[in-house]
Structures are given as C-alpha cells and as structure tokens.
C-alpha positions in Angstrom: -33.4 43.2 34.3 -30.9 42.2 31.7 -28.4 39.5 32.2 -24.9 40.5 33.5 -22.4 39.9 30.8 -19.0 38.5 31.9 -15.9 38.2 29.7 -14.7 34.8 28.6 -11.6 35.2 30.8 -13.6 35.9 34.0 -16.0 33.0 33.3 -13.0 30.7 32.8 -11.4 31.8 36.1 -14.7 31.3 38.0 -15.2 27.8 36.5 -11.6 26.9 37.5 -12.1 28.2 41.0 -15.3 26.2 41.4 -13.7 23.0 40.2 -10.8 23.6 42.6 -13.2 24.2 45.5 -14.9 20.9 44.7 -11.7 19.0 44.6 -10.6 20.6 47.9 -13.9 19.4 49.5 -13.3 15.9 48.3 -9.7 15.9 49.5 -10.7 17.2 52.9 -13.4 14.5 53.2 -10.9 11.8 52.3 -8.5 13.1 55.0 -11.3 13.2 57.6 -12.6 9.7 56.8 -9.4 8.1 55.8 -11.2 6.7 52.7 -10.9 7.5 49.1 -13.9 5.3 48.2 -16.8 5.7 50.6 -19.7 4.8 48.4 -20.4 3.3 45.0 -20.6 6.9 43.7 -16.9 7.3 44.2 -15.9 4.2 42.4 -18.4 1.3 42.0 -16.0 -1.3 41.0 -13.6 -0.7 43.8 -16.4 -0.3 46.4 -18.1 -3.6 45.6 -14.8 -5.5 45.3 -13.7 -4.2 48.7 -17.2 -5.1 50.3 -16.9 -8.6 48.9 -13.5 -9.1 50.3 -14.5 -7.7 53.7 -17.6 -9.9 53.7 -15.6 -13.0 53.0 -13.2 -12.1 55.8 -16.1 -11.8 58.2 -17.4 -15.2 57.1 -13.9 -16.7 57.8 -14.0 -15.2 61.3 -17.2 -17.3 62.0 -15.2 -20.3 60.8 -12.4 -19.5 63.0 -14.7 -19.5 66.0 -16.0 -22.9 65.0 -12.5 -24.2 64.7 -11.6 -22.7 68.1 -14.6 -24.5 69.6 -13.5 -27.8 68.0 -10.0 -27.5 69.4 -11.4 -26.9 72.9 -13.6 -30.0 72.4 -10.4 -32.0 71.5 -8.6 -30.6 74.5 -11.4 -31.7 76.8 -11.1 -35.2 75.4 -7.3 -35.2 75.6 -7.5 -34.1 79.2 -9.9 -36.9 79.9 -7.6 -39.4 78.3 -4.7 -38.2 80.3 -6.8 -38.6 83.5 -8.0 -42.1 82.5 -4.4 -43.2 81.8 -3.4 -42.1 85.3 -6.4 -44.1 86.7 -5.2 -47.1 84.7 -1.8 -46.8 86.2 -3.4 -46.7 89.7 -5.4 -49.8 88.8 -2.2 -51.6 87.6 -0.6 -50.7 90.9 -3.5 -52.2 92.9 -3.3 -55.4 90.8 0.4 -55.7 91.2 0.2 -55.1 95.0 -2.5 -57.8 95.3 0.2 -60.4 94.4 1.7 -60.1 97.8 -1.6 -59.6 99.7 -3.6 -62.1 101.7 -6.9 -63.5 100.5 -8.8 -60.9 102.6 -6.4 -58.2 101.3 -7.1 -59.2 97.7 -10.8 -58.9 98.3 -10.2 -55.3 99.6 -8.0 -54.5 96.7 -10.5 -55.9 94.2 -13.1 -53.4 95.6 -10.6 -50.5 95.1 -10.0 -51.8 91.6 -13.7 -51.7 90.8 -14.0 -48.2 92.2 -11.2 -47.1 89.9 -13.2 -48.5 86.9 -16.1 -46.4 88.0 -14.0 -43.4 88.1 -12.8 -44.2 84.5 -16.4 -44.3 83.4 -17.2 -41.0 85.1 -14.2 -39.3 83.6 -15.1 -40.5 80.1 -18.7 -39.1 80.7 -17.5 -35.7 81.9 -14.9 -35.1 79.3 -17.2 -33.0 77.1 -17.2 -29.5 75.8 -20.5 -27.7 75.1 -22.4 -31.0 74.9 -19.9 -32.8 72.6 -18.0 -35.7 74.1 -15.4 -37.5 72.0 -14.8 -40.1 74.7 -18.4 -41.3 74.5 -20.1 -43.9 72.3 -20.9 -42.3 68.9 -19.0 -39.1 69.7 -18.3 -37.2 66.4 -17.5 -33.7 65.4 -17.5 -32.2 61.9 -15.7 -28.8 61.5 -16.2 -26.6 58.4 -13.0 -24.9 57.5 -14.0 -22.4 54.8 -16.6 -19.8 54.3 -18.8 -21.9 52.1 -18.6 -25.1 54.3 -17.4 -27.2 51.4 -14.0 -28.0 53.2 -14.5 -30.0 56.4 -12.4 -31.9 58.9 -14.2 -34.8 60.7 -13.2 -36.0 64.2 -14.4 -39.4 65.3 -14.4 -40.0 69.0 -14.2 -43.4 70.8 -15.8 -45.2 73.7 -13.5 -44.7 76.7 -15.7 -46.4 79.2 -13.9 -49.1 81.2 -15.7 -52.3 80.3 -17.0 -51.5 76.9 -14.6 -49.2 75.2 -11.3 -50.3 77.1 -12.4 -53.9 77.7 -11.3 -53.9 81.3 -13.4 -56.4 83.3 -14.7 -55.7 86.8 -13.4 -57.9 89.5 -15.5 -60.1 91.8 -14.4 -60.5 95.4 -13.4 -64.1 94.8 -11.7 -63.6 91.4 -8.3 -62.5 92.6 -7.5 -65.6 94.6 -4.9 -66.8 92.1 -2.2 -64.8 90.3 -3.4 -65.9 86.9 -6.5 -63.7 87.5 -4.1 -60.8 88.3 -2.1 -61.5 85.2 -5.4 -61.2 83.1 -6.3 -57.9 84.7 -2.9 -56.4 84.1 -3.0 -57.6 80.5 -6.3 -55.9 80.0 -5.0 -52.7 81.5 -2.0 -52.8 79.3 -4.2 -53.1 76.2 -6.4 -50.3 77.5 -3.3 -48.1 77.8 -2.4 -48.9 74.2 -5.9 -48.0 73.1 -5.6 -44.6 74.8 -2.3 -43.8 73.3 -3.5 -44.5 69.9 -6.7 -42.4 70.5 -4.7 -39.6 72.0 -2.3 -39.6 68.9 -5.3 -39.4 66.5 -6.9 -36.5 68.4 -3.5 -34.7 68.5 -3.1 -35.1 64.8 -6.6 -33.6 64.2 -6.0 -30.8 66.6 -2.7 -30.0 64.8 -4.6 -29.9 61.4 -7.2 -27.5 63.0 -4.5 -25.3 64.4 -2.8 -25.0 61.1 -6.0 -24.3 59.4 -6.8 -21.7 62.0 -3.5 -20.0 61.3 -4.1 -20.0 57.6 -7.5 -18.4 58.0 -5.9 -15.6 60.1 -3.4 -15.0 57.2 -6.2 -15.2 54.5 -8.3 -12.7 56.5 -5.4 -10.3 56.6 -4.8 -10.6 52.9 -8.6 -10.0 52.2 -8.7 -6.9 54.4 -5.4 -5.6 53.1 -6.7 -5.9 49.6 -10.0 -4.2 50.5 -8.0 -1.3 52.1 -5.9 -0.9 49.0 -9.0 -0.4 47.0 -10.7 2.1 49.5 -8.3 3.6 52.0 -6.9 7.0 51.2 -3.1 7.7 51.2 -2.9 10.4 53.9 0.4 11.7 52.6 -0.8 11.9 49.1 -4.0 13.5 50.0 -2.2 16.1 52.2 0.0 17.0 49.3 -3.0 17.3 47.1 -4.7 19.6 49.5 -1.8 21.9 49.7 -1.5 22.0 45.9 -5.2 22.7 45.4 -5.2 25.5 48.0 -2.3 27.1 46.1 -4.2 26.7 42.8 -7.2 28.2 44.5 -5.2 31.2 45.6 -3.7 31.6 42.1 -7.2 31.4 40.6 -8.4 34.2 42.8 -5.5 36.3 41.8 -6.1 35.6 38.1 -9.8 36.6 38.6 -8.7 39.8 40.2 -6.4 40.6 37.3 -9.2 40.0 34.8 -11.4 42.4 36.8 -8.7 45.0 36.9 -8.6 44.9 33.1 -12.3 45.9 32.9 -11.8 48.5 35.6 -9.0 50.0 33.5 -11.4 50.6 30.6 -13.8 52.4 33.0 -11.1 54.9 33.9 -11.1 56.1 30.3 -14.5 57.7 30.9 
C-alpha cells in the first residue's frame, strides 16, 4: 500500500495541533499538581536548587527541636532555683525566729532548719529535664544552632546542693545556743541567695539567646521554603490563562485544518 500524501499546509496544521495538545497536557498537569517543576526533566537546575533549600529547611527543623529541648531544660533549672530560693527564705525565717526561742525551742528549730536543707538538696536533684540537670555537679548542655552543627551555645550548670554548692552548713542541736551562730547561718543563707540570683540571671541570658536563635531559624526556614516554592510552584492564575489561550489555539488549528481539507475537496468536485 502506498503512503498517503498530505499537502504541506495540512502537515503544518497537524503538527501545530499536536504541539498545542502537548502544551495543554502540561498546563493541566501543572494546574492539578500546583507545580511547574515536578522532576529534573522539567528543569534540572530549579528542581535541585529547590530540593537543596527544602532539605536545609528540614535540617533546621531538627535544630529547632534541639533548641526547644534546651529551653525546657533551662526552665526546669529555673523553676528549681525559684523553689530553692523560697526554701532559703523559709530557712532564714526559722533562723530569725530562733533568736527569741528558748534553748529547747532552738533545738527544735535547728531540726526544722536541717530538714529545709534536705529539701534544697532534693529539689536540686529533681530539677532535671530528660536526664539533664543544670543544678547538679558537672551539669552542662551544648546546643547546636545551625544545620551543620558548627554554631553552638554552651550552657554550664552549677551545684545547687545546700552544703556543697550553696555553702550552707547543717546545724547541730547545740549549735544555736548563741546569737552569733544564728548570725553565721543567716549570713550563709544571704550568700546562697546571691549565688542563686547570679545563676538564675546566667540561665535567663542563655535562654534568651536560644529563644532569639529559635525565632531566627523559623524565619530562615520560611525564606528557604519560599525560595524553593518560587522555583517550583506554578502560578495558578497564569496557568489558567495559558490553558484558555491554548484551548483557543487548538480550536483555531482544527478550523485551519478543516479549511485546508476543504481546498482539496474542492479539486475533487471538478471531476
């Protein structure tokens, strides 16, 4: 069977219709998926640049989680300091009330004082978050603040135990027989309060740094994802206008093909 011969005009019209149909398919796919770049085939440069930006944003999310955990650890320590400060106030009240107490009363109050010191030690032990205690001896936390881990914020804890960290001595039953012993106890408690204020201020400053860094990572993640979207996300308004234009072009192509065929049919009418 011999090949069917088509005129140049008909072939040109068919090729134009095929190209338009292909463009319509691409535009409809973009409208359905919302993406103008779905794979490296569409635009390798844009695809991999967007993938890199989204990957970095995901890595920053992991760092944000780490920063959030560090902030909670600091909050646990700060709450512990607040509780210990209240216990010290209570201990000072006991020491001051002992000034007007009898010898037997002072003995009872010294027992209460020692019990307060035990509660301080227990509070310092319990002020931990997921195993990290910044109120214990050797407590330390290192927080990575960028995706590569090269940027870090270190948090050094301190010993908040009564006798070792805060240097408040326990009281024997016969120690509070004179006011000078009470004066020494109150002096130790005042020094302990000063230590707690300094430590609380340090923890607060580090917590503020972490919060600022956390907010920055949020902003940076948005920048990265917005940049990735600009490279890959389709403009729905533009694609909708393109589809309408292509459909019109397709209809005109069909009409043009019909007119070209009519020309050949007119020649047949001569016979």
